[in-house]
C-alpha positions as CSV (number, residue, x, y, z in Angstrom):
1,M,13.2,-6.0,-0.2
2,N,11.2,-7.6,-2.9
3,N,9.7,-6.1,-6.6
4,T,6.1,-4.9,-5.0
5,S,8.0,-3.4,-1.9
6,T,10.7,-2.1,-3.8
7,N,8.3,-0.1,-5.8
8,C,5.8,1.2,-3.2
9,V,9.6,3.2,-1.2
10,D,9.9,4.0,-5.3
11,A,6.6,5.5,-5.6
12,C,6.3,7.0,-2.6
13,M,9.5,8.8,-2.3
14,A,8.9,10.1,-5.8
15,C,5.2,11.3,-4.3
16,L,7.4,13.1,-1.5
17,I,9.1,15.0,-4.1
18,A,6.5,15.8,-6.2
19,C,4.6,17.1,-3.3
20,E,7.2,19.4,-1.9
21,N,8.0,21.0,-5.6
22,C,4.1,21.5,-5.8
23,I,4.1,22.8,-2.2
24,N,6.4,25.7,-3.8
25,D,4.7,26.2,-6.8
26,C,1.4,26.7,-4.9
27,I,2.8,29.1,-2.1
28,N,3.5,31.5,-5.1
29,N,0.2,30.8,-6.7
30,N,-1.6,30.8,-3.5
31,N,-3.5,27.7,-3.5
32,K,-3.7,27.3,0.1
33,F,-6.1,23.8,-0.1
34,C,-3.5,22.2,-2.2
35,I,-0.6,23.3,0.0
36,I,-2.0,21.7,2.7
37,L,-2.8,18.5,0.9
38,C,0.6,18.3,-0.3
39,R,2.1,18.4,2.8
40,D,0.6,16.1,4.7
41,C,0.5,13.3,1.5
42,A,4.6,14.2,1.6
43,D,4.4,13.8,5.5
44,I,2.8,10.2,5.0
45,C,4.5,9.4,1.9
46,A,8.0,9.6,3.8
47,L,6.6,7.6,6.7
48,C,5.2,4.7,4.3
49,A,8.4,4.5,3.0
50,R,10.7,3.9,6.4
51,L,7.9,1.9,7.8
52,E,8.1,-0.3,4.3
53,M,11.6,-0.5,4.0
54,R,11.7,-2.0,7.5
55,H,9.0,-4.2,7.1
56,S,7.4,-2.7,10.1
57,V,3.9,-4.7,11.6
58,V,2.1,-1.7,11.2
59,R,3.1,-0.2,7.5
60,H,0.0,-1.9,6.0
61,T,-2.4,0.5,7.8
62,V,-0.4,3.1,7.5
63,L,-0.1,2.2,3.9
64,A,-4.2,2.0,3.2
65,L,-4.3,5.4,4.9
66,C,-1.3,6.5,2.3
67,A,-3.0,5.8,-1.0
68,K,-6.0,7.7,0.7
69,I,-4.4,10.5,1.1
70,C,-3.2,10.2,-2.0
71,N,-6.0,10.0,-3.9
72,D,-7.1,13.4,-2.2
73,C,-4.2,15.2,-3.1
74,A,-4.6,14.0,-6.7
75,I,-7.8,15.2,-6.8
76,E,-7.1,18.8,-5.7
77,C,-4.1,18.7,-8.2
78,A,-5.8,18.0,-10.8
79,K,-7.9,21.4,-10.2
80,H,-5.1,23.0,-11.0
81,A,-3.0,20.7,-13.6
82,A,-4.0,22.7,-16.1
83,H,-2.1,25.7,-15.5
84,Q,0.6,24.5,-13.4
85,A,3.1,21.9,-14.3
86,S,4.0,21.5,-10.7
87,C,0.2,20.1,-9.7
88,K,0.3,18.2,-13.2
89,T,3.7,16.2,-11.9
90,C,2.3,16.0,-8.3
91,E,-1.2,14.5,-9.5
92,E,0.8,11.7,-11.7
93,A,2.9,11.0,-8.6
94,C,0.2,10.7,-6.4
95,K,-2.2,8.0,-8.7
96,K,0.9,6.2,-8.9
97,C,2.2,6.0,-5.2
98,E,-1.7,5.1,-4.4
99,E,-1.7,2.3,-6.9
100,A,1.9,1.6,-5.3
101,C,0.2,1.3,-1.8
102,K,-3.1,-0.5,-2.3
103,E,-1.1,-3.6,-3.9
104,I,1.0,-4.2,-0.4
105,A,-2.0,-2.9,1.7
106,I,-4.6,-5.4,0.2
107,I,-2.3,-8.5,0.8
108,A,-2.4,-7.7,4.7
109,V,-6.5,-8.4,4.7
């Protein structure tokens, strides 16, 4: 894997972990919409990491979708970031993952 690919996989895995941590805290705070987005984001990040590692022919399409979901999740987590540290961490991880996914998804265009 090249550096761009490695960065993308690392960003996806970091985002997955941040989303899972955020889910746990949001359950306690009853942030239902945040939980829903973080679950979807964690799942797509896991898929993207696997597809990127094996250089799947569909990875660019999935990475573009991942960037969109990461953006949506970051926006939702930003709403809670001031009073919930895991949301702040998740927001930041989502933004990094979005950028890493976009970088590779754009290569295919």
